[in-house]
Structures are given as C-alpha cells and as structure tokens.
N, C-alpha and C positions, 0 to 999 in steps of 0.2 A: 651523695643519693639522692637529692632530694632536684636538687637541678637536671639529673641524669634521667633523674624516673618522668621529669616532665621533658621534658629534651627526645626521650623516648617518644614517650604520650604523643609531641607534636606532629616528628616522623610518622606517628602509624595516623593520626590528623588527615595530614598530608596525603599519605600515602590513598586513604581510602575516599579519599576527594576526588581525589584522580583518576580511582578505579571508576567513581564513578561519574566522571563526565565523560570518558573513554567510552561510555556504556551509552545506552536504548537509541530511538529514534532520532534524523536531524533530517529534515528538510534542505539537502547542497542548490537545487536547483526549480524556478519555480518558471510559471509562462500560466498568463492569461487574458481573456479575450477583453483588451477596456470596453469594445465598446457595446457588451453583455448587461446590462441591465434587469435584470431580472434577477428571482430566485427558486430553481424547483421548491417544488411542491410535491412529487412520488419520483422518487428514485430509484432501478434496476440496478442493482450489483454482481457483482459478477468478476468472480478471481476463474482467469485462465491458469486453471490448471487438469489436468486428467485423475490428480490426485483427489479423489472424491472428499479422503476425510479430512483432514486440512481447509480444504475451499468450502467447505460446509461451512467450520469454526470461524473463517475470517471473516465470507460472507452475513454469520449471526452475526458477528458482534457487531463489522460496521451498521447493519440490519440498528439492531438495535441505540449502539449509540446516535442517530439520524432520526430513529424517534421518541427517545430520547428531550429529542429539539423539533418534537414537533414535523416533524416529516411524513410521513407515508415511504415505505420503502418493502423493496421487495428481496429477497436472496433468491439468483438463478437456478441452487442444486432444490430446492422448490417447487418446481416448475417446470424443472425437465426430467426424464427415465434417468436413474444414474448410468446406465450403460451410455449415454448419449455424447457425441461431437459434435457438442453446436456450433451449425457453421453463425455465417452473417446474418442470413438470408431466418435463420427458425430463431434467432434473439430479435430481431427487428422485428419481428413479425409478434413473436411473445411480448416483444417493449408496448406496439399497436397494441394489441389484444388488450392489454391487461394495464394502458393510456397514463403506462411515463412517460414522465416529462424532462428526462436524464434521465444516461447512462452511466456509472458508475466501474469502470476498469477496472483491473487494477492484476498488475504480472509482474511475478516473482523474473529477476531478468538473471539472479546470478549469487554465487552462495564464495563468498572468499576465506580464505585463516586473512585476523584483521595485522599481519606480520609480511605480507609482502599483498595486502590488497592498493587500487590504485579506484578512489572513487570517479563512475563516471559524472559528465552533464550531459547541460543539454543547451545542443547552440541552433536548434532550428525549431523554428514554432513544429507541433503535431498537428499532424495528416490528421482528415477525415477518418470517421467509425466504418465506412465502407472500408477506407484504405489500410486503415491500422489493419483492423481485424483477419488480414492473411495474413498478415507478418504473426498476429499471436500464437498461431500451434505453426506456428513451420516451423523451419528450419535452425531458426536466426534462436527462439526460445524455447528454451527449456523451458520444466520443473526442474526447483533448486534441487542442486542434489548435494548428498549430503557425503559426507566425504569420508578414510579412513582410518584419514590420520587421524588427531588431537594437535586439537592448537587451545590457547589460551581466550584468542576470543577469536569471531568467526563477523562476520560482516554481511547483510543477504542486501543486496542494491534491489530494486522493484520501482517500476513504474504505472504512477495511480493516476488516470485522466477520467475526468468528466464530460464527459457529449447531453449536447446538444439533442435532444430524442425527434423532432421535428426537422430538425436541416443537417444531421446528425457532424454540428461542427464540432467542435474542442471548444469548451470555453474554457477550462484549466485542466492542471498538469503539473505535475513534480518529480520529480526523482530525486529519490529514500534511498537512508543511510539507515541500519540497524544492527548497529553492535550491538555483540553480547557475549555472554560465560553461558553451557549447559544448555538445555532444551532449547528451541526453535520457537518452540508452541509456547511456550510465556512469555515470547515477547508478542502476540498476537494484542491480546490490549491494549498498551504500548505502541507498540505505530498506528491502532483504526486510530487509538486517539490523536496521534498526533497529525497524522491525512487527513480528521475531523476539524483538527484544530487546526488547520491553513488554510481550509474552504471554509471556517469561522472570519480565516481572519478579510478573507476577500469576501466575504458576504456570500459568497454563495450561499452559504446554510446560516443557520442564525445563530 
C-alpha cells in the first residue's frame, strides 16, 4: 500500500511538472543588431491593438518593469486620444516630442489551440520602423481573436521589436509563444517579464 501511494505521488508530481513546463512565455526566435553598443534611456512603449483595455494593461506592465530597471518609459495610450488610430507619423512625432531614444513595439500575431499550434520562426532581419509600421494595422495583422471553442491550452504568438528612435532601425526583435490555460489577462506580467529578460540578456536594458 505504501509503495502504491509513493507511485501515485510520483505520477502526480511528474504530471504537475509536465503541466508547468508547457506553460508560460518562451522566446522562440530572436534577432539583434550586433553593431549597436548603446543602451536606451527613454523608451516609448506601444502595443498595436485597437482594444484600449488590454493595450493599456500590457503597456503599463512594460512601463512598470522598465522603470524598475532605471529606464524612463512612456505608455503610448497615455499620450494619444482613446479613439485615435495612430499613424507611423503620429508615433514618430510623439517620440520626437517626448525625447525618447527607443520605441518598443509589441504586436500580437495570433492565438491558436495548443494541440494544433505550429510556432512561427524568424528567418529574416526585421525591417525599419517606417516599413514595419505600415503592416502593423494592415490585413496581415489582426488583434488576438478569442475562439468560441474551449481548449485545454492556448498559445499566443507575439512579435516584440525595439527600434532606435533616431535612425528608425531595429535593434532587437523576438517572436514569443505564450502557452497558458484560463484567462489570457493573467499572462501579461509573465509575458512582459520574459521580454524584458530577453532585452537584459542582450545588454539592452540593465
């Protein structure tokens, strides 16, 4: 009986560890400009979503974490009207006005069921801010959709890119997968933490 109890406990622990290991945010592909030796001091954070609620929550969390590392950070929703659909000219003008030296752009590419999901990979160098921005609100990129069918796990793929505000060139970019169960809103903090750690590993933030 004792041996069976130990066996059941072992199985339960293994199952729990397997569940934990398959959830959370992973950076599945990264790119960095190896010629860049600086470190941004003031970052403008923008999520390319028309849904102001989730957008503000994500931007606020990135701002909080960057400020904790000694970086001045500004959330885009705080400087644009709620009904605005920002153009790249609007963003660049505001960045110049604020004196930000970097732009952190987060866009959510898709949400898929875990069982049928195939992760994206980056095979090319990301484009400059002006070129990239044209696609951010285009047909190829939509806000993360919520499915009507319930799944055990969901996977959200996001692309996060840090641009140099002066040259508009990308400094760092990552594709990430966030695997989770339950409410997506609970993943905002761990997702932001994974991205900021990625930036820190590349010495782009303290």
